[in-house]
C-alpha positions, 0 to 999 in steps of 0.5 A: 866823251860826254858827261857820264856822271850827270854833272853840269858841264858848265862847272869849272871842274868835274870829279873825273878830272881828279881820277888817276886815269885823267890825271893830266887834267888834274892840275894846270902846272903838271904837279900833283897835290899830296895825298892825304895820309892815313893818319889824317883820314883816321882823325877825320873819321874818329871825329864823328864819334866826338861829334855825335857823343856831344850832340846826343848826350843832351838827349840821354840826360834830358830828365836830369837836365830838366830837374837841374835847369827847369825844376820850377816849370810845370813842363820841365821835360818838354822845355828841355826837349825843346832845346834839342829840337831848336838845336836841330833847326840850327843845323842847316844854318851851320851847314851853310855857313861852314860849307861856305868856309870849307868851299872858299877857304879849305876843308881843314879850316872849316873842320877846325872852326866847327870843332873849336865851337863844339869844344867851347860849347861843351865846356860852357855847358859843364860850367853853367850855373843851375836854376837854383843858382841863377834862376831862369837865366840858367835855363836860357843859357842852356838853350842858347848853348844848344843852339850853338852846338846845333850850329857847329854840328851842322857844319861838322858832318858835311865837312868830314864826309867831303874830306874822307871822300876827297882823301880816300883812294877812288876804289875805296871811297864808299868804304872810307866815307861810310866810316863817318856813319859808323863812327857817329853811331859809336859816339851815340853809344858812348854818350849812352854808356857815360850817362848810364854810368854817371846816373847809376853810380851817384846818388840823386843829390850828388847827380843834381848838385855836380854829377851831371857836369861830368859827361859834358866835361868828358865831351869837352875833353874829347872835342879838345883832343880832336881839335888838337889832332886836327891842327896836324891834318893835311888839306884835302887834295881836291881843295889843293887842286882847286887852288892850283887851278884857281877854280875856287868859287867866290860864292860857293852856295850860288855856284851850287844852286846855279850849276848843280840843282839836280845834285841838290835835289838828289842829295835831299832825296837820299838824305830824306830816306836815310834820315827817316829810316834812321830816326824812325827805324832806330832811335824811335823804336824804344819809345814805340815798343814801350808805348805799345807795351811790347817791352819795358823801358830797360829791355827796349833800351837794350834792344836799341843798343843791339840795333846800334851795334848792328848799324856799326857792323853793317855800314862799312859792309854796305860802303864796301859793296857800293865800291864793288858794284856801284852806289846806285844798285845798292841804294835802289835795293835798300830803297825797295827794302825800305818801301816793302819791309818797315810796315810789316816790321813795325807790326812785328815790333808791336807783337807779344813776342820778344824774338819777333821784336828782336828780328824786326829791330835788327832788320830795320837797323840793317836797312837804316845803316846801309842807307846811311853808309851809301848815302854819305858817299852818294850825296857827296858825289852829286857835286864836283869839288867846287861848291861840294860842301855848300851843295850838301848843306842846302840839300842833305842837311835840310832833309835831315831836319825835316825827315829826321828831327821831326819824324819821331814826333810825327810818328808818335802823334800819328800812332796816338791818333790812328791807333794803327801800330804799323803807322811808323813803318808806313811813314818810312815806306811812303818816303822810300817809294817817293825817292825811288823814281829819283834813284832810278834816274840818278847816274852812277857816281862810282869812279870808273875802274882802271884797267889793270897794268899789263904784265 
């Protein structure tokens, strides 16, 4: 039958062996692993709300935290932002470590471990002494905890994506996996709302004395509740199949690097496109419009909020479309849109018209949301079950750091140096054009549809 999905034939298993039309090869003893319940899938999908709330909360409270922990520093805001950047650098390290745990000992175990660390980090932040109480040690402790948070988040998203993919019905994998991207956007919105509420309701003195702790306490409570819920989750049927076949790799990362190098390259490319369209096309837009003088800070943030809602709506639609017509054509269409549209859209954002800025921001959000949705399932499907999390960690998570964490900074730097308003969109276009050849050569990874039963 050949190798229609382009996966390495030397691997101990192929995803096709877990499809219902090939179930005679799924488990050596003839038994089938239990399907994942809807409750377990819902817990996994919801947990990305908590993950992204915890991770982005720090960014929304940068100016407050700079006064609490680095007030004596002449570069307090930059020092606080450095903590966010360092946390991003920890993500691929966490992804590799937790990917090893998930590939070697089970998806459920890695998801419990990452959420345990995240819960502890949020609560530790909430109870930190301030600079007024502990001097420079307080700021050092804050940055250290941010590194721990970045480390845990690095393993969280890849674990959730793999779990959703492996637990979903094969004809709904795109839709179900896309929920991780949609839920993460909900978490970012929740972080923004809680931060805005606390800052607006408290006096400046109360905010700096104790109010800044409230959002982190809420985050710790949310993470703790997810941790308790995860204790009742089932293990992924894919990992159960590996245990039954005794095909769990002893060294998952080496397995992925040896057998699935092209999968890692494709995962890197898809994630690079998704990261730059999201972090430049959505999160950087308020800074861009404020810098360009198009909108004031409040209006720019409201427009960013509308863009975030657009992402939440678009992601499940894009995931469902990928289930219907395939991952490859949807990604190709979105990559072409990413190569053609953003330069003109950023020029529109820099114009004097609020309506034009609204249209530009919404279209950018639609493109970014669609790529995030389909990219989640497409990157995970580049690998069979064995070594999947480690392959995702080495490819997709590394791309997120390079094309996500640093992209807004580079965009702003280029904008200031060149004075050319469309330059952030040109950055997206360059990456999209560079990714297109890999997408053209990528095999379709959507499972083959089974023929309907007779009668």
